[in-house]
N, C-alpha and C positions, 0 to 999 in steps of 0.2 A: 458414544458421546464423549468428548474430551474436555476436561476442565482446564481452562486457561486463566492463569492469574494475571490480573492487570495491576493498575497503579494503586498506591496508598498515599494519601496526603498526610503529612505529619508536621506538627509544630513541636519544637523542643521545649518551649516555655510559653505560658499564657502571659507572662510579664514582658515578653519581648515582641515587638511587632515584626512579623514575617514580611518578606518581600511580596509585593502584589503578584497574584497568579490567577490564571484562568480557572473558573470553577469546573474542574475536569469531571467531577463525579456526575454532574447533571448534563454535561455537554453544552452548557449555556454559552451564547455568544455575547453575554452581558459584560459590563466593565469588570475590571479586576477587583478583588476583595482582599481583605487582610485575613491571614490564616487564623488568627486568634478568634475571629468572629464565627468561624465555622468549626471550631474544635469538636463540638458535640456531634457533628455530622461525619467526622473522620471514620472511615471504615474500609474494609477490603472489598473491592469490587471484582467480581469474577465474571468470566465469559465462558459460554459453552457453545459448541457447534452441534448442529442437528443435520444429518444427512437425509436427503429425500431423493427418490428415484434410484436408478441403477448406475453405479459408477461405470465410467467408460461409455456412457450413452448421452444422447442429447437432452434427456430429461433429468439428468443428475444435477442436484443443487446442494449447496451447503449453506444453511441458515445460521444465524447467530442469535443468542439471547444473553441478557444480563440477569441480575437478581430479580428483576420485576417482570420480565417477559421478553418476547422477540424484539430484536432491534435491527437497524441497518448498520452494517460495518462501515459504510461510507459516511453516514451522518451522525450516528449515535456514539461511536467510539471516539473519545477526545483525541485531538491531534497530539497534545502534550500530556505525557505521563508526569513530567516534572518541568514546568515551564521555566522556573528560575535557573535550572541547570541545563536547559535546552535538550532534555531527554524526550523523545517522541515515541508514540506508539506506531508499530508497523503491523499491518495485516498481511500475513504470509499467504500468498496465492499459489506459489509454485516452489516446492522444496528443491534444493540443489540436486543435480544429476537426473532430474525427471524431465519428461518431454511434453506432457499434456499442457496445452496453453490454457490454464485456468485464470479466471479474472472475475473481479467484482462486476456483477451484471447491473449496469446502470439503468436499464430500461424496465426492469421488473421491480415491483413493490417489495420493499425491504432489502433490495440489492444483494441477493444471495450470490455466492461464488458459483460459477458454472464454467464449463469448457467452451472455448470459442469455437464457432462453426463457420466454415467457409465453403460455399457451394454445396451446402447440405451435408458436409462431412466434418467430423470432429478434427480440430486442428492440433497437430503435434509439431513441435519445433524439430528441425533436422539436426542430426548429429554431424557437425562439421569437424572432421578430424583435425586436431586430436581432442576436441571438446565433445563431451557427452551431455546432451540436454542443456539445461541452464547451469551455469558454473558458479552461481551464488544462490542463496535463498532469495527469491524474487517476490515482490509484493507491492503494496501501495501504502501511502500515508492517508489515514482517514481525515475527513474534513478539509480536503484540498481539492482543487479543480483547476485544470489548465483551460481557461476560458477560450473557446475558439473564435470569439469576436474581439479579442484584445491582442494587440501586437506586443510581443515580448520585446522590450527595449534592448535586451542583451543579444538576442538572436535575430531580431527583425523578422520573425515569423510568428504567426498566431499559434494559440494553444491547440492541443489535440482532443479536447473535450473529455478528458479522463482525469481521475485522481493522479497525483504525481507518483511516478514509479520509484521503487527502492531496491537497491542491491545490498543484501546483508552478507558480509564477508567473513563472519566468524567460523569457528571450526565445526560447530554442531549443525547437522542437517535438521532443519525445523520441520514441523508438521503443517500440512495444509490447513488453513484456518486458524493457526496459532497467532496470538497477539504478543509481539516482542517489544520490549523497551529497548530502544537503540540510541546510540550516539551518532550524530551527523558528522561525517569527516570531509565531505566535498561533493562534487557533482560533475557530470559531463552532460553535454547537450546534443542529443541525437536529433538530426533533421530528417523526419520520416514523412516522405511524400509532401514536402513543403510545410510541414507543421513542426512546432517545437515539442520535443518529447524528452523532458528532463529526466535524468537518472541520478537519484540521490544515493550516494555511497555511505553506508552506515555499518556499524558493528554492534552486536548485542551487548548490552551493558554487563551481562554475566559472563561474557567470554573472558578467558584467562588473560588475553592481551588487551582487553578494553582500556585499562588504565594507561597503557602505553600508546594508545591510538587517540590522537587529539586533532589531527588535521590530515589532509590528503597526502602530504609529504611523508607521513609516517607509514603509509601503506607500502611504499617501495622498500623502506628499511626493513620491515617485518615480513612482508609478503612480496619479495622481489619477483617481478614478472606478471603479477596479477593485473595491474592496470593496462599493460600492453595486451594481455590476453583479453581483457574486457573490451577494449576498443576493437580488436580484431573480431571478437565474437559478434558484436553488433554490426560490424561492416559486412560480414559474410552470411549471417544466419538465414537471410531470405533468398540467397542466390540459388539454393537447390529448388526453390519454388518458381524459378524463372524470372526473378526480380533483380534489378541492378544492385550494385553495392550501395549500402547506406552511407550517408554523409554525416559529418559532425560539424557543429559550430566550433570556432576557436581552433580549427585543425585538430580536433580531438583532445585538446589540452584539458586536463582536469582542473576545475576551479576549487579554491580552498573552502574551508569550513564556513567562514563568515559570508562568503558569496552564496554558498548553498543555503545558509540560514535565511538570507534575504529572499532568495527564490521561494523557499518554503512559506515565509510570511506572506509573500505576494499571492501565492496560490491558495493559501488559507483565506485571505481576504476575498478572493474570487468566490470561494465556497460560501463565505458568509453572505455575500450578495445573492448568490444562487438560492440558499436556503431561506432567505428572507424575501425572495421574489423581487429582488432589485436588479436581477440580470435574467436574460432569457434562459429557460430551463435546458435548452439544447437537447431535448429528448430524454432528459434524466428524470427518473422517478425520485422525488424528494421526500417521500413519506418517512417520517421519523417519530420517535416516541419520547425524546428528551430535550429537543432544542426549544427553549423557551422563546416565544415571540415568532416562531415559524408558523406560517399559515398551513404548512403541510403536516403539523404535529397531530398524531392520533393517540388514542388511549392504548394501554397495554392489552385491554380486552379486544379491541379492534385488531391489534397486531396478532393476537392469538388466533383469531378467526382466519386471517390471511394464511398463517402457517398451517392451520388445519385443512385448508383446501389444497395444499401441495400433495403430490403423489406420495404413497408410502415408500418405505425403504425396500429396495429390491436387490437381488444378487448382482454382483459385478458382471459386466459383459466382457468377452474376450477382446484383447487388443491385437490388431493386425501386426504380425512380426516385422513388417516393413518399417515400423517405427524405429527399430533397432539398427537400421542400415547406416553404415558410415558413408559420408559424402566428402570427397576429397576436393576441397575448394582452395584455390590459391589467389591471393591478391595480386593485382597487376602492378 
């Protein structure tokens, strides 16, 4: 079990009114409050991960819990760690350089992380030379949802029915299931089989270069070649599976921070509609333990019962060596 430290809400003085912010500790979708009103509730919230099943198997799951019990990483971890400064929480699904296509499971209660399965087999992303596995820490922003019934005005394509994807570009290889506080730098829009699949580009606030990274234009200055490699990676990563080259909106141009923040706000609003049953569920399990006003909210005791029914932890299964194969793919 790994301990993951999350956000701490702070006020410097009870005599000064703090900027309004979302009540991140409870995950509430209520109106903003003033920090001074909640000084006595300020505390350090921690998250832990719990493995169930055998790693490298179809029954492997990673569940999450906070200080009170099991939670959903999709619904119960707040989007914002610090809304005033636009610092968001990121759920790490896939550490950099790894191949297993891990993702928040939207169809299972409490939305554990699991490995994607295609045609009955575990899914691994191909190594498209010179890239090995995923070239960033890859994950999702909690409390976001790309609504498949809503046309994205920027791309003129509907959403892909998933939480919004995140590419964390800092130096450290994160751990699967880790919750990172990250700065949003920009975004790109992948068009995947006719659906909008936004990729939000971020950096861990604890990275040594985080203070120098404030917008997408700073990436090329400090990480020359990374954005070009990112676009190439997404264009070719499905070709070894017999699929065509992926396409991007805006000719692959990365959009700046303010544009990305607007997209994040939009998909957070879609999630708020989902969790309050104001939008079709799209097959998503909306069970949560913290969202006040949600018809899907359950007690911590009920969440514990769900976790108890999951398989026990088993030894990892072997991975087929073919996963390490290089694929030499060239763009036309």
